[in-house]
N, C-alpha and C positions, 0 to 999 in steps of 0.2 A: 426898768432895769433888765438888761439882757442877761440870760444865763448861758454859760459855756457848757455845751453838751458834747460828750464823747471825748474829751481831752484825756481822761484817765484811760479810756479804752485804747486810744492810739499808742500810748506809751507801752501798754501791755503787749500790743501786737508787735511793735518794733523789738521789744526785748525777747519775745518768743521767736521772732525770725532770726535774730543774732544767735540765740542758743541753738536753733535748728541747724544753721549753717556750720557752726562749730562742731556739732555732733556728727554731721555728715562727713566733714573733713577728717575727723578722728577715725571714723569707721573706714573710710577709704585708705588711709595710711596704714591701719591695722591689717586690712586685707592684703595690701601690696607687700607688707612685711612678711605675712604668713605664706602667701602663694608665690611671690616673686623672688624670694630668697634675699640674701644679703647683697646690697649694692656695692659693698666695699670690694675693690679689685684685689686679686690674689697677689701676694708679693712675688717679684721676679726671682728666679733661681740664682743662687750665689755663683759668681764668676769664678772659674778655675784658673789658677796660675800654674806656672811651671813647677812650683813646689807642691801644690795640692793635686796636680794631674796624676792619675794612676799610671804606673809603668806598664801594666798588663792590659791587653785589649779587652774592652768591655764585652760581656756575653751578649749574644744577639737577643733582641727583644722577643718575647713569647706572645705579644699581643696581636700578631699578624703582620707587623711591619718588618721588612727585611733590612737589617742593619749591615753596613759594610764592615768587613773584618780586615783589620790591618795585619799584613804579613811582613814582619821585619826582615831586613837583609836583601830585598829584591833590588832596591835602588842602588845599593853599594856594588852589586854584581854587574850592573850595566856599564858598558864602556862606550861613551859617545865619540871616542876618538876615531877619525878616519884613517884608514891604512891605504895609502896610494899603491904600495907594492902589491897588496892583495888584488886591487882593482886591475893593475897592469897585468898581473899573472892570469886573471880571468879573461881579459881581453885578448891575450896572446894565444889562447887555446884555438886549435884548428880542428875543423870537423873532419873526422876520419871514417865516417860511415860510407855505405855503398849506395844509398839512395840520394834523394835531393835534399840539400841543406835548406831547410825552411827559414833559417835565420839570415840568409844572404840573398840579396836581390840579383846577384850575378850568377847564382847557381843555375846550371842548365837543367831543363826539365828532363825527366827520365824518358827513354826511348820506348815508344809503344810498339809492341810486337806486331808484325805484319800478318795479315790473314793468309794462311796457307791453303785452305780449302775454299772452293767457290761458295758464295753466299747462297743459302738455301732459299729458293723462291717460295712464295706463299702458295697455298692450295688454289686460290682463285686464279693466280697467273698460270699455273700448270694445268688447269682444268681444260680438257678438250671439249669444244662445243659439240653437243650431241644433236642428232636429227630430231624429227618429230617423235613424240612418245609412241610406243607400240599400242595397238588397239587393245581394249580390255578383253579378257576372256568372256566367252559366251556363257551366260548363266542359265544353262539348260542341262537337264539330265535325261539320258536315253535309257529307259529301263525295259523296252520290249517293242514288238511290232505285231501287226496282224497281216497275214497273207490272204488276199482276196482271190475269188475264182478267176478273175480276169488276169491274174498274174501280178497285179499291183500290190503295193504294201502301204499300210498305214502305221506310222510310228507313234508310240506312247512317250510323250515328253512331260517332264516335271519342271515347273518353275515356281520355287517356293512351295506353297501348299496347293497350287493350281496344277491340274492335270489337263494336258492337251492331246487330242488325237488328230494328227495331221498327215496329209498325203503330200506327195511331191508337188511343189509349187504353192502350198499354203503358207500363209504368214501367221506366225505364232506371237501372241502378245503385242501385236502392232509393231513388231521390230525385227523378228527373226523369220527368214524364209527357208523352207526346207528344199534343198537342192537334190539330195539323193538319199535313199534309204537302203542300207545293206543289212545283212543279218547281224553284224557285230558293230556297226557304227552308222551314224547319219551325218550328212554334210549339211551344215547350217551356215547361212550368210547373215552377217550383222549389217542390216540395211543402212543405219546412220554412218557407219565406218566403211562400208563396202568391203567387208573382210569376211572370208569364208573359212570356217574351221571345222574339222571333224570332231564329232562327239562320240566317244566310245560307249559301248553297251555296259551298263552297270549290272553286275551279277548280284543277285539277292543271296 
């Protein structure tokens, strides 16, 4: 004789499962009701009729929205009627100014005053071409001389911080030649420019 094992345990398991599903559903519904709020939609606002509409304009909202304010009497003051006589009067006006009529295509342009004086030429056009630039001045100073026994002289010349003692015919600083030595001046030739200039005596 075969014995049925576990039949009672199966029924207990099925019953426990059904009760668990029901408990979970009840818990979910309770949580949705608490945190989700009521699912019933709010009733629509009552419609206003001509009898229930207020006669005075509603005050503007203070919640930040700008409500339009109705101003009575504006529409009644507007006259949409065209007045041809007013239009004809405006079109018959004639321009009586002294300048050009900018509203007419047949108006003559104003006369431009003619130039009475000659046009001034630019500085570049009136510039007279110059010749070669003059030679630069000789950068030497004559501050004394020495008279020798044979009657010749030696000049003391200064170029910057350098002192030169030169006789007639000597070349100073590889550029200047001494042509003549007088008591109060010396004649110096600038060799690159072939220009001779007198250098006066500098009194201390």
